[in-house]
N, C-alpha and C positions, 0 to 999 in steps of 0.2 A: 588512434582514436576509433571508436566505435563505428562512425561512419565510414572510415577507410577500410576498416576490417570487413565490414559488412559487403561494401562494393567490390573490394578484392576478392573476398570468398564468392560472391556471386558470379563474377565475370571469369574467374578460374576454375569453377566448379565443373566436376565431371558428373555425367548422369548417372554413372554407376554409384549404388548406395546399398548398404548392408540391408538384408531382407528384414531385421528385427527393427530397423529405423524408418526405412522408406515405405510409404503407403501408397496404394493406387490413388490417382487424382480423384476419382469419385468417392473417395473414402474420408476426405477432408472437406468440412464447410467453412471452417473459421480458422484463420491463421493470427495468432497473437504474437507479434515481434517484441522482443525484450533486447534491446541493443545497447544496454548500459552494463559495463562489467561490475560495477559496484552494487552491494546489496543495498536496497532501498525500499521504502514503502510502497512504491510503484511495483517493483518486482515481487514482493510479497502478495500483494492484492492481485496482480495478474495471475500468479501461481495458483492461488485459491480459487479465483474465478474459472480457470481453464479445467481445473481439476473437477470443480462442480458442473460445469458446462458438459464435460465428456461423459457425464452420467445419462444425459438425454440427447446429445448430438456430438458430430464429429469436429471437435474442436482441439487444436494444438497450439503449443508455444514454439517459438524458434528464437535462437539467439544465444545469450551468454548466462553463466552464473545460474542456471535452473537447476532446481533439485531433481534428482533422479526419478523421484514419484510422479512427476509432473509430465502429462502426455506432451511429447514433443517431437520435432524433426530437426535435422542438421540444416544449416544454412545451403549447404550445396544441394539438398534435396528439393529446394524452391524451384529449380528449373524444370523439374518433372511436373510441376503444378501449373505451367502456363495455361493449359486447357483444362476445364474441370472435367470433360468428359462425358457429363450429363446435361449440358445446356444451362446449368444454373451458375450464376457468378458467386464466387467465394467472398467471404468477408474477410478484410485486412484490418485488424482493430488496433490502432496505434495509441500510444499514451505519451510520446515524446517527440520532439521535432525530427529527429533522425529516423524514426519509424514512419512518421507522415511522409518524409521526403522518399524514403525507401519504397513506399506504396505507391507514391506517384511514378517513381521511375519504373517500377514493375509494371504498373498499368499503361503508362503513356508512352514509354519507350519500347519496353519489351512486349508489349500487348497481352499482358496478364488479364484474364477475365476477373476482375477484382471490383467490390464496392468498398469504398474506403471509410472508415469510421475512426473517429478521434474522441477520447474521453479526456475532458479538461477537468483538473482538480485545483487550478491556480486561481486565487483570489487577488489578482492584480492585473494591471494593463499589460496586454501581450505585445512583444516586439512586432516590429514590421515584418520581419521574416516569418515569425510565428503566425501572423494573421494571414500572409500570403498562402502558407501552407493550409492553415485552415480553410481557406477560400476554395482549395482543390478537393476537400472532403466531401462525401456524398451524405454522411450523417454525423451528427455531434451528440456526445453524451456528457452532461455536467453531473458532478457529484454532489451538488448542493445548489439551492437558489441563488446563494450569494455568487458562486462560481459562474453560473449561468449569466449573471448581469455584466460579466466582463467580456462576453462573447458578442460579436456583431451580427452572428446568424442565430437563428432559433435552435435550441437543443432540448433534448429530453433529460429531465433531472431523474438519475437513479444513483443513490447512496451506496457506498461500500457495504459488503456483508463480511460476517465472520465465520469462519469454519469451527463449528461447536463440537466436532469430533476430534479436533487437533487442540482446541483451548477448552479446558473444563476445570472446574474446582478440584482441589486436593482433598483426599480422605484423610491424610495425616501430614501437616505442614512441617512437623519436625522431620519425618523421614524425607520429604522433599529437600529440606536444607541440608540434612546429612548427606543425601546422595550428590548434592552440589559442593560439599566441602564447606559450607557456610557455618559459622560459630553459632552458639544457641542464643540467638538473639531475635527480636522481632524486627522486620525489614521493611523499609520504605524504599521503592525503587524508581528509577528514571532510565528509560531504555532509548536508544536512538543515537544519532550523529551526535558527536560532542562539538558544538559551535554555538556561537552567540545567538544566532537566529532560533535556535532550537531551545534556548533558555536554560542551558546546563548551568551557567552561572548562577542563575536565580535559584534553581535547586539547590546547589550547593551552599549559597549564603543562607539560605532557609534552614536547611539541615544543621548548619553551623550554629543556628539559633536554637533549634530544638533538642540536639543531641546531649548537650551539657546537663539538661534537666530531666533526660530520659535514659539513664544508664543501660536500660535493657533493650536499647533500640539501636540498629545499624542501618546505614543507608548504601544503596548499590547505584552506581552510575555504569550502565552496560551499553557499550557502544564503540564505534570506530571514530577515531581522530585522523583527518587528512593532512597532508603536509602544510596545507595553507592555514591551518588551525593550530599548529603544534605549539606555538607560543601561548595561545588562549588556554590551552590544555595545560602547559607547564605552570601557568599562573594560578589555575585552579588546584593543582596539586600542591603548590606552596602555600596557598590559603588553608588548605586542609592540614598540612603538616605543621604549620604556625600555630593552628590551633590545638595541636597534640591529639587529632582524631583520625589519624591514618589508619588506625586498627579498627575503626568502626565505620568510616565513610570510604567505600572501597570503589576504585576504578577498574573495571573488568573488561576484557576485550569482546568485540563483537561475535556473536554466535549465529549459526544459520537461522533461517526462517523456520525450520522444524525444531531445533533444539531450544529456541527462546520460549516455548511454551512451558518448559519446565521451570523457568526462572520466573515467570508470573506466578506460578504455583506456591513459589516460596516466599511470596510477598503478603504483607498485611495491608499495605496501602501502595497504589501506583500514582505516580505524580507526572501529568503532562504539562511542563512550564514553558511551552513555546511562547515565543514572541510574535511569530508569524506561522502559518500552516495553511495548506491547501484544503485538505480533507482531515488527514491524521487518523491512522488506524489504531494507534497504540491503546487509546482508551477502550476502544472496542475489544481488543485482545484481553485486556486486564478485566474488563466486565464479564466476558465469556469464561474466563478463569475464576470468577467469584471473587474478585478483589474491588474494593471501592476505590474510587477515582477522584484525585484533585486535580483540575485542569484549568487552564486559562481560557479566557472567553475569545479565542481565534478558531479560524477554520470551521470546522463543522462540530467543535466541541460542544457549544451551547445546545445543539440538537441532540447530542448522545448522552451528556451528562446533566441528569436532572438531581434535584435535591434528594430523591429516593435513593440514589446510588453514589452519591459524593458531594463535591463541591466545586463551585467555579469562582476564580478570583481573576483580577486584572492582571494582564501580562505585565511582567517585571516588577511587580509589588511584592517584595521579599517579606515584609512584616505580614501580609495578608496570607501569603502562602504558608509561612511558618505556623501562624495561628491556625489556619484550616487543618493542617497536618496534626498539630498538637492536640486540637479537640477531639480528633478522630482516634488518637493514640490513647487519650485519656478516658475515653468511654468505649471500651471494647465491646460493649452490648450493642451500641449504636453502629459500631464498626462491622459487626456480624450481620445486622440487619440490612444495612447498605450492600454488604457482600452478596447476600442471598437475592437482594432485589436487583443487583447488577446483572446476575446471572439469568435471571428471569427476563428482564429487560432486553439483553442481547439476544437470547432465545426466541422472544416472541416477535421483535422487531427489526433485528439486525443479522438474521441468519444468511450465510452465503448462498443458501438455495434461493431464498427471496430475491437477491440481486441477480442470480444466474438466470432466474425465470423471467425477470423484467428485461435483462439484456437480450435474451434469445427471442423475447416478443419483439424488442426494437428491431433486430437483425430481420425477422420475418416481415416485419411492416416495410423495412426499407426495401427488401428484395421484392415484396409484393408490389411496392409503388412502382419499381423499375419494370416488372412485368406488365403492368396495366399500360404504362407508357408505350412499350414495345408493341403490345397487341393491338393498342387503339391508334397510335401514332408512331408508325415506323421511322420515318424520317426525323420525328422530334426526338426519338429513343436514342438516336445517334449523338445529338446535341446534349440530351440529358447526360449520357455516359461520360462527356467530357467538359461539361460546364463548369464543374466544380475544381 
């Protein structure tokens, strides 16, 4: 388990670390743990934010499955960061329970000089355990107003942003498809974990309605299936095979957060068919890539996808999803207009730099609040540092 791996790595770590990975304590201001080994939207948003933050502050990631391009340290290097060396507390920015717990352990048991921050993207009631961990945080960020409504403490709403340098429109879509080994078809794509909650079945059923009347169109399901959902995946494959569409509705394996940008550029339409979602960055990735989006009305999708860039449908409504996809396929000019508008909207309102600036300002406010209390009320400062 990620929790066991972290604690074992921390307790057995040596202070020796290679010079290219280890940095002096004063060189790091923010630590972003990623203690899940599975590729997920949380990991991809963390990687993008850390990379953007690193342009203007000393922010690093630590954990598992991080791309080599992301500024990072090893878990064993954490022990060298117990004291900041400059009198300023570092930020420990968690996104998961294990990361909140790790921050509490480092601060309260190991004496690390940390301010603990948690970003919540969940639009559902938190468990008792999660609520207890949140109680120990010094600051909270929500990815949307809806997410904030599920928290028992005040939070600052900061939506996710997108890396416009990684996700950008294609110059020649045929070349993109050729490079990926795809057949000469127009493509509708659905990317992410293959499971019922993600609405993969809704997408497949919708495409089974669309493809027979659109012989020049193919569909791509790109993502990973875990053991718990293997029977679900098997049933989807059987549905496609029984419809004799296995040559045009393709199930492809998960790719890295870097490689996935190429797949967006090969699409004519992107579909986000989720039944439930916390925030959901895939529509933003598609929009930044100049691809119109058909999404369900869950998570932050209604705030991301407007009529100018795509269509919204009710979750689980196969007929409505199929109709929305078919209408875009049948009107290439409208599709092209929405594609251009999608890129513009992503650039103007959802740049990763906008998110990074807002999060950095949040950090500064949090640190500044702690300094004011310490300067004006030394005894209260001690209570403030351990009251959450």
